[in-house]
N, CA, C and O of each residue as an XYZ file, in Angstrom:
604
protein
N       3.235     -4.072     56.219
C       4.124     -3.004     55.905
C       5.048     -2.600     57.090
O       4.561     -2.445     58.210
N       6.181     -2.453     56.891
C       7.314     -2.169     57.928
C       7.239     -0.420     58.271
O       6.806      0.433     57.497
N       7.677     -0.239     59.369
C       7.876      1.224     59.713
C       8.556      1.985     58.750
O       8.103      3.080     58.418
N       9.684      1.498     58.217
C      10.457      2.122     57.261
C       9.550      2.166     55.859
O       9.595      3.200     55.192
N       8.951      1.355     55.532
C       8.079      1.306     54.309
C       7.035      2.646     54.416
O       6.835      3.502     53.554
N       6.460      2.535     55.725
C       5.213      3.616     55.959
C       6.141      4.970     55.585
O       5.743      5.759     54.728
N       7.235      5.144     56.202
C       7.774      6.639     56.242
C       8.031      7.001     54.716
O       7.956      8.173     54.349
N       8.313      6.051     53.902
C       8.785      6.379     52.585
C       7.473      6.604     51.676
O       6.498      5.856     51.753
N       7.546      7.676     50.836
C       6.521      8.037     49.767
C       6.110      6.910     49.035
O       6.977      6.291     48.417
N       4.766      6.477     48.989
C       4.432      5.427     48.105
C       4.976      5.663     46.497
O       5.358      4.709     45.819
N       4.961      6.677     46.128
C       5.631      7.116     44.756
C       6.744      6.663     44.555
O       6.999      6.129     43.475
N       7.714      6.773     45.593
C       8.952      6.364     45.606
C       9.591      5.168     46.127
O      10.797      4.924     46.134
N       8.642      4.454     46.559
C       9.122      3.288     47.132
C       9.545      2.284     46.152
O       9.324      2.225     44.943
N      10.286      1.406     47.032
C      11.043      0.067     46.132
C       9.918     -0.547     45.631
O      10.050     -0.901     44.460
N       8.696     -0.823     46.211
C       7.512     -1.756     45.604
C       7.063     -1.001     44.205
O       6.704     -1.532     43.154
N       7.200      0.473     44.535
C       6.478      1.168     43.168
C       7.451      1.043     42.168
O       7.064      1.041     40.999
N       8.787      0.927     42.447
C       9.684      0.996     41.297
C       9.777     -0.401     40.750
O      10.090     -0.560     39.570
N       9.522     -1.427     41.541
C       9.295     -3.024     41.179
C       8.128     -3.153     40.072
O       8.209     -3.615     38.934
N       7.015     -2.605     40.750
C       5.817     -2.546     39.820
C       6.182     -1.906     38.166
O       6.028     -2.487     37.091
N       6.644     -0.691     38.396
C       6.856     -0.298     37.109
C       7.899     -0.876     36.337
O       7.716     -0.833     35.120
N       9.030     -1.448     36.773
C       9.962     -2.261     36.154
C       9.252     -3.624     35.559
O       9.681     -4.201     34.560
N       8.157     -4.038     36.280
C       7.463     -5.024     35.672
C       6.623     -4.662     34.379
O       6.596     -5.314     33.336
N       6.090     -3.742     34.599
C       5.250     -2.949     33.519
C       6.065     -2.519     32.162
O       5.719     -2.685     30.993
N       7.197     -1.945     32.658
C       7.949     -1.613     31.251
C       8.382     -3.110     30.392
O       8.347     -3.297     29.176
N       8.784     -4.055     31.462
C       9.117     -5.243     30.940
C       8.045     -6.045     30.110
O       8.224     -6.646     29.051
N       6.883     -5.911     30.845
C       5.605     -6.252     29.935
C       5.431     -5.266     28.585
O       5.012     -5.790     27.553
N       5.684     -4.151     28.599
C       5.599     -3.215     27.591
C       6.658     -3.722     26.336
O       6.360     -3.811     25.145
N       7.852     -3.997     26.906
C       9.053     -4.474     25.939
C       8.805     -5.769     25.403
O       9.122     -5.999     24.236
N       8.085     -6.962     26.374
C       7.828     -8.019     25.551
C       6.707     -7.901     24.608
O       6.730     -8.522     23.545
N       5.693     -7.114     24.948
C       4.492     -7.095     23.931
C       5.195     -6.604     22.670
O       5.333     -7.341     21.694
N       5.606     -5.431     22.705
C       5.980     -4.465     21.646
C       6.805     -5.510     20.765
O       6.518     -5.620     19.573
N       7.696     -6.182     21.257
C       8.829     -7.039     20.522
C       8.076     -7.953     19.878
O       8.175     -8.044     18.655
N       7.134     -8.837     20.654
C       6.134     -9.918     20.159
C       5.618     -9.711     19.011
O       5.678    -10.460     18.037
N       4.934     -8.371     19.119
C       4.068     -7.566     18.151
C       4.925     -7.290     16.926
O       4.372     -7.572     15.864
N       6.162     -6.796     16.846
C       6.783     -6.307     16.032
C       7.424     -7.804     15.251
O       8.070     -7.617     14.221
N       7.290     -8.897     15.617
C       7.280    -10.223     14.819
C       6.542    -10.481     13.845
O       6.993    -11.197     12.952
N       5.219     -9.968     13.761
C       4.141    -10.026     13.032
C       4.402     -9.778     11.423
O       5.541     -9.395     11.159
N       3.768     -9.897     10.643
C       3.853     -9.457      9.168
C       2.662     -8.935      8.736
O       1.619     -9.329      9.257
N       2.648     -7.885      7.631
C       1.571     -7.529      6.877
C       0.731     -6.551      7.791
O       1.282     -5.699      8.487
N      -0.548     -6.716      7.748
C      -1.673     -5.945      8.380
C      -1.431     -5.876     10.025
O      -1.608     -4.867     10.707
N      -1.022     -7.069     10.472
C      -0.749     -7.195     11.874
C       0.233     -6.273     12.248
O       0.029     -5.698     13.317
N       1.330     -5.969     11.581
C       2.253     -5.432     11.906
C       1.916     -3.707     11.806
O       2.247     -2.877     12.654
N       1.219     -3.457     10.615
C       0.411     -2.101     10.576
C      -0.229     -1.881     11.639
O      -0.315     -0.726     12.056
N      -0.717     -2.755     12.195
C      -1.608     -2.434     13.283
C      -1.255     -2.067     14.463
O      -1.885     -1.343     15.234
N       0.056     -2.709     14.661
C       0.763     -2.279     15.882
C       1.162     -0.955     15.632
O       0.994     -0.216     16.602
N       1.710     -0.351     14.482
C       1.625      0.937     14.366
C       0.628      1.872     14.781
O       0.832      2.910     15.411
N      -0.614      1.364     14.323
C      -1.679      2.361     14.472
C      -2.111      2.239     16.001
O      -2.765      3.117     16.564
N      -1.614      0.877     16.719
C      -1.897      1.080     18.277
C      -0.860      2.117     18.935
O      -1.259      2.948     19.752
N       0.308      2.046     18.599
C       1.307      2.825     19.221
C       1.163      4.184     18.942
O       1.488      5.129     19.661
N       0.484      4.208     17.488
C       0.359      6.007     17.265
C      -0.665      6.716     18.054
O      -0.767      7.943     18.084
N      -1.445      5.857     18.715
C      -2.725      6.179     19.425
C      -2.002      6.689     20.875
O      -2.719      7.178     21.748
N      -0.660      6.559     21.062
C      -0.241      7.184     22.032
C      -0.754      6.454     23.811
O      -0.503      7.003     24.883
N      -1.345      5.398     23.662
C      -1.862      4.597     24.731
C      -0.437      4.352     25.737
O      -0.457      4.412     26.966
N       0.762      4.068     24.907
C       1.811      3.975     26.130
C       2.678      5.144     25.924
O       3.298      5.263     24.867
N       2.760      5.985     26.832
C       3.401      7.167     27.146
C       5.087      6.853     27.458
O       5.493      6.788     28.619
N       5.969      6.676     26.317
C       7.312      6.482     26.474
C       7.907      7.540     27.503
O       8.750      7.175     28.322
N       7.485      8.780     27.454
C       7.991      9.632     28.073
C       7.766      9.687     29.836
O       8.434     10.318     30.654
N       6.697      8.875     30.046
C       6.786      8.312     31.413
C       7.849      7.570     31.785
O       8.296      7.632     32.930
N       8.340      6.822     30.887
C       9.173      5.829     31.546
C      10.799      6.497     31.701
O      11.270      7.185     30.796
N      11.427      6.247     32.739
C      12.676      6.478     33.163
C      13.529      6.203     32.005
O      13.482      5.127     31.408
N      14.502      7.403     31.602
C      15.489      7.046     30.518
C      16.287      5.742     30.967
O      16.588      4.874     30.148
N      16.624      5.655     32.374
C      17.534      4.172     32.790
C      16.759      3.018     32.195
O      17.156      2.141     31.428
N      15.445      3.236     32.773
C      14.513      1.903     32.254
C      14.445      1.672     30.885
O      14.497      0.528     30.434
N      14.325      2.715     30.146
C      14.167      2.644     28.464
C      15.227      2.092     27.995
O      15.114      1.249     27.105
N      16.463      2.452     28.493
C      17.780      2.094     27.953
C      18.003      0.685     28.085
O      18.564     -0.018     27.243
N      17.493      0.272     29.286
C      17.792     -1.331     29.546
C      16.704     -2.082     28.535
O      17.111     -3.175     28.141
N      15.568     -1.740     28.112
C      14.930     -2.318     27.254
C      15.341     -2.345     25.633
O      14.837     -1.609     24.785
N      16.303     -3.293     25.405
C      16.854     -3.419     24.345
C      16.193     -3.782     22.946
O      16.497     -3.468     21.795
N      15.108     -4.614     23.516
C      14.104     -4.887     22.279
C      13.126     -3.969     21.793
O      12.391     -4.233     20.841
N      13.098     -2.833     22.464
C      11.833     -1.885     22.145
C      12.372     -1.045     20.995
O      11.587     -0.791     20.082
N      13.651     -0.572     20.930
C      14.154      0.055     19.834
C      14.433     -0.853     18.488
O      14.596     -0.410     17.351
N      14.448     -2.142     18.870
C      14.496     -3.235     17.735
C      13.189     -3.132     16.988
O      13.068     -2.904     15.784
N      12.118     -3.353     17.967
C      10.676     -3.336     17.511
C      10.330     -2.076     16.724
O       9.617     -2.148     15.723
N      10.782     -1.033     17.125
C      10.480      0.173     16.471
C      11.010      0.427     15.357
O      10.425      1.191     14.589
N      12.068     -0.070     15.055
C      13.009     -0.155     13.725
C      12.290     -1.189     12.710
O      12.083     -1.026     11.507
N      12.006     -2.158     13.421
C      11.210     -3.149     12.538
C      10.104     -2.569     12.135
O       9.773     -2.916     11.001
N       9.371     -1.767     12.678
C       8.059     -1.251     12.467
C       8.169      0.052     11.561
O       7.245      0.404     10.828
N       9.246      0.667     11.658
C       9.523      1.733     10.763
C       9.863      1.044      9.428
O       9.273      1.390      8.404
N      10.741      0.139      9.415
C      11.090     -0.230      7.983
C       9.746     -0.944      7.273
O       9.494     -0.758      6.083
N       8.973     -1.722      8.081
C       7.810     -2.080      7.647
C       6.980     -1.060      6.889
O       6.622     -1.252      5.727
N       6.683      0.044      7.592
C       5.870      1.351      7.362
C       6.318      1.999      5.999
O       5.584      2.529      5.165
N       7.689      1.838      5.957
C       8.636      2.610      4.919
C       8.267      1.628      3.607
O       7.740      2.123      2.611
N       8.550      0.360      3.677
C       8.198     -0.604      2.871
C       6.728     -0.211      2.263
O       6.636      0.199      1.106
N       5.566     -0.362      3.127
C       4.412     -0.293      2.649
C       4.193      1.162      1.902
O       3.538      1.183      0.860
N       4.680      2.228      2.377
C       4.580      3.342      1.701
C       5.177      3.486      0.476
O       4.599      4.043     -0.458
N       6.472      2.957      0.384
C       6.918      2.582     -1.021
C       6.070      1.978     -1.934
O       5.742      2.475     -3.012
N       5.681      0.803     -1.461
C       4.780     -0.050     -2.359
C       3.462      0.840     -2.786
O       3.050      0.680     -3.935
N       3.012      1.449     -2.222
C       1.475      2.164     -2.322
C       1.968      3.428     -3.211
O       1.269      3.873     -4.121
N       3.214      3.961     -2.874
C       3.447      5.151     -3.817
C       4.006      4.610     -5.104
O       4.123      5.408     -6.035
N       4.362      3.372     -5.275
C       4.929      2.790     -6.603
C       3.598      2.376     -7.320
O       3.592      2.461     -8.548
N       2.601      1.988     -6.752
C       1.297      1.788     -7.185
C       0.572      2.906     -7.680
O      -0.057      2.824     -8.734
N       0.611      3.913     -7.019
C      -0.119      5.355     -7.213
C       0.815      5.491     -8.676
O       0.231      5.373     -9.753
N       2.093      5.709     -8.633
C       2.913      6.068    -10.088
C       2.601      5.328    -11.082
O       2.659      5.819    -12.209
N       2.229      4.081    -10.916
C       2.016      3.375    -12.243
C       0.367      3.577    -12.539
O      -0.078      3.334    -13.660
N      -0.408      3.991    -11.560
C      -1.751      4.328    -11.987
C      -1.799      5.898    -12.667
O      -2.562      6.292    -13.549
N      -0.956      6.497    -12.111
C      -0.632      7.870    -12.594
C      -0.345      7.983    -14.264
O      -0.877      8.734    -15.082
N       0.555      7.094    -14.427
C       0.992      6.839    -15.954
C      -0.064      6.165    -16.697
O      -0.415      6.617    -17.787
N      -0.635      5.055    -16.167
C      -1.997      4.639    -16.935
C      -2.933      5.490    -17.251
O      -3.381      5.565    -18.395
N      -3.362      6.283    -16.194
C      -4.485      7.275    -16.261
C      -4.157      8.300    -17.477
O      -4.916      8.574    -18.406
N      -2.706      8.856    -17.232
C      -2.461      9.837    -18.130
C      -2.569      9.363    -19.806
O      -2.949     10.029    -20.769
N      -2.109      8.026    -19.743
C      -2.162      7.361    -20.964
C      -3.500      7.300    -21.396
O      -3.717      7.620    -22.564
N      -4.505      6.927    -20.632
C      -5.854      6.871    -20.825
C      -6.643      7.989    -21.283
O      -7.489      7.982    -22.178
N      -6.206      9.094    -20.450
C      -6.819     10.467    -20.594
C      -6.443     10.710    -21.858
O      -7.355     10.989    -22.636
N      -4.917     10.668    -22.437
C      -4.495     11.142    -23.612
C      -5.167     10.553    -24.558
O      -5.691     11.291    -25.392
N      -5.318      9.245    -24.676
C      -5.940      8.236    -25.577
C      -7.522      8.481    -25.756
O      -8.095      8.196    -26.808
N      -8.213      9.064    -24.581
C      -9.579      9.172    -24.685
C      -9.965     10.619    -24.843
O     -11.092     11.108    -24.772
N      -8.766     11.235    -25.081
C      -9.122     12.674    -25.678
C      -9.815     13.562    -24.347
O     -10.753     14.342    -24.512
N      -9.211     13.307    -23.083
C      -9.841     13.862    -22.066
C     -11.056     13.551    -21.566
O     -11.644     14.297    -20.782
N     -11.492     12.511    -21.946
C     -12.783     12.009    -21.476
C     -12.631     11.346    -19.926
O     -11.574     11.058    -19.363
N     -14.080     11.182    -19.381
C     -13.700     10.534    -17.942
C     -13.260      9.090    -18.053
O     -13.545      8.387    -19.022
N     -12.566      8.690    -17.033
C     -11.961      7.341    -17.256
C     -13.238      6.570    -16.829
O     -14.013      6.836    -15.910
N     -13.268      5.500    -17.764
C     -14.219      4.552    -17.658
C     -14.369      3.616    -16.772
O     -15.436      3.147    -16.377
N     -13.134      3.288    -16.398
C     -13.152      2.029    -15.506
C     -13.127      2.583    -14.101
O     -12.066      2.973    -13.612
N     -14.389      2.632    -13.370
C     -14.585      3.239    -12.133
C     -14.086      2.562    -10.979
O     -13.802      3.087     -9.902
N     -13.976      0.995    -11.380
C     -13.557      0.386    -10.200
C     -12.000      0.660     -9.930
O     -11.505      0.855     -8.820
N     -11.286      0.637    -11.224
C      -9.956      1.124    -11.053
C      -9.679      2.243    -10.386
O      -8.819      2.264     -9.505
N     -10.531      3.516    -10.814
C     -10.468      4.467     -9.999
C     -10.699      4.436     -8.617
O      -9.984      5.182     -7.948
N     -11.542      3.738     -8.019
C     -11.844      3.683     -6.723
C     -10.682      2.984     -6.218
O     -10.269      3.432     -5.149
N     -10.029      1.981     -6.716
C      -8.763      1.498     -6.370
C      -7.755      2.298     -6.132
O      -7.065      2.297     -5.113
N      -7.635      3.075     -7.171
C      -6.568      4.496     -7.058
C      -6.795      5.188     -5.862
O      -5.942      5.451     -5.015
N      -8.296      5.542     -5.824
C      -8.259      6.497     -4.520
C      -8.148      5.770     -3.131
O      -7.745      6.318     -2.105
N      -8.539      4.526     -3.230
C      -8.210      3.676     -1.631
C      -6.456      3.734     -1.624
O      -5.904      4.129     -0.597
N      -5.807      3.408     -2.561
C      -4.380      3.410     -2.556
C      -4.012      4.606     -1.967
O      -3.418      4.597     -0.889
N      -4.346      5.844     -2.654
C      -4.086      7.193     -2.353
C      -4.222      7.198     -0.792
O      -3.301      7.652     -0.113
N      -5.241      6.751     -0.275
C      -5.716      6.972      1.190
C      -4.863      6.169      1.943
O      -4.399      6.559      3.014
N      -4.573      4.860      1.366
C      -3.694      4.016      2.243
C      -2.464      4.467      2.409
O      -1.862      4.443      3.483
N      -1.983      4.950      1.236
C      -0.424      5.752      1.164
C      -0.573      7.083      2.090
O       0.440      7.543      2.616
N      -1.633      7.598      2.255
C      -1.558      8.915      3.188
C      -1.550      8.125      4.587
O      -0.574      8.370      5.296
N      -2.232      7.465      4.950
C      -2.458      6.568      6.168
C      -1.048      5.985      6.827
O      -0.654      6.008      7.993
N      -0.455      5.461      5.639
C       0.837      4.846      6.087
C       1.912      6.084      6.348
O       2.713      6.081      7.283
N       1.817      6.955      5.539
C       2.688      8.338      5.760
C       2.637      8.795      7.300
O       3.579      8.959      8.075
N       0.795      9.004      7.584
C       0.620      9.325      8.859
C       1.278      8.565      9.952
O       1.963      9.103     10.823
N       1.004      7.089      9.858
C       1.585      6.093     10.897
C       3.294      6.032     11.072
O       3.884      5.787     12.124
N       4.009      6.367      9.550
C       5.483      6.269      9.795
C       5.802      7.582     10.417
O       6.884      7.520     11.002
N       5.224      8.770     10.495
C       5.678      9.860     10.997
C       5.305      9.677     12.431
O       6.143     10.014     13.268
N       4.127      9.175     12.839
C       3.702      8.921     14.322
C       4.851      7.860     15.074
O       5.285      8.066     16.208
N       5.183      6.881     14.354
C       6.150      5.810     14.813
C       7.531      6.658     14.972
O       8.183      6.465     15.999
N       7.909      7.396     14.204
C       9.024      7.996     13.879
C       9.103      8.977     14.990
O      10.162      9.121     15.602
N       7.941      9.722     15.309
C       7.939     10.546     16.518
C       8.345      9.712     17.918
O       9.110     10.131     18.787
N       7.680      8.499     17.916
C       7.853      7.678     19.100
C       9.358      7.231     19.111
O      10.042      7.353     20.127
N       9.833      6.720     17.966
C      11.205      6.475     18.014
C      11.962      7.697     18.570
O      12.566      7.568     19.635
N      11.967      8.682     18.022
C      12.564     10.013     18.488
C      12.424     10.214     19.977
O      13.395     10.492     20.681
N      11.227     10.074     20.432
C      11.070     10.247     22.106
C      11.845      9.381     22.823
O      12.599      9.675     23.751
N      11.603      8.151     22.294
C      12.407      6.620     23.036
C      13.989      7.068     22.866
O      14.633      7.251     23.899
N      14.577      7.232     21.685
C      15.890      7.643     21.600
C      16.333      8.917     22.530
O      17.388      8.982     23.160
N      15.360      9.864     22.487
C      15.974     10.982     23.428
C      15.872     10.724     24.839
O      16.576     11.355     25.628
N      15.025      9.820     25.238
C      14.886      9.397     26.662
C      15.866      8.539     26.955
O      16.192      8.396     28.133
N      16.458      7.874     26.010
C      17.652      6.818     26.431
C      18.842      7.366     26.510
O      19.789      6.783     27.039
N      18.928      8.671     25.936
C      20.057      9.416     25.819
C      20.020     10.363     27.142
O      21.041     10.761     27.702
N      18.837     10.634     27.515
C      18.791     11.362     28.925
C      19.457     10.881     30.038
O      19.687      9.673     30.101
N      19.855     11.728     31.054
C      20.541     11.188     32.205
C      19.902     10.413     33.120
O      20.517      9.969     34.090
């Protein structure tokens, strides 16, 4: 270590900045690569990001602005979550109509097909989960956008 390096605080040293830049690049590469997946793997990325393991607020705005693929990955993820949410909501709507018809036909008797009702409950649970994930990823997107706009 040179004398100049020893005099400079480690937190603001060039080597620390370079290390952070490598980490941010790795996060960008990983996020983008994961966003190229489909189905449940893409949903799993949403779950992982929603756990706030990556604190995008800790990344300098300039460094975040330089990561062009992070917003692309987040946008892909948000479109996926919206699509999944719409699909599950559509299934719920279809089931509501069918259940209403069954209940009317059966004169308010208990729905006989327990498996179908369990699928309905599972679908409602998935819809709520996708909604929570969509909100979490939307919050992350807002944080990223705010950080990118910061000076």
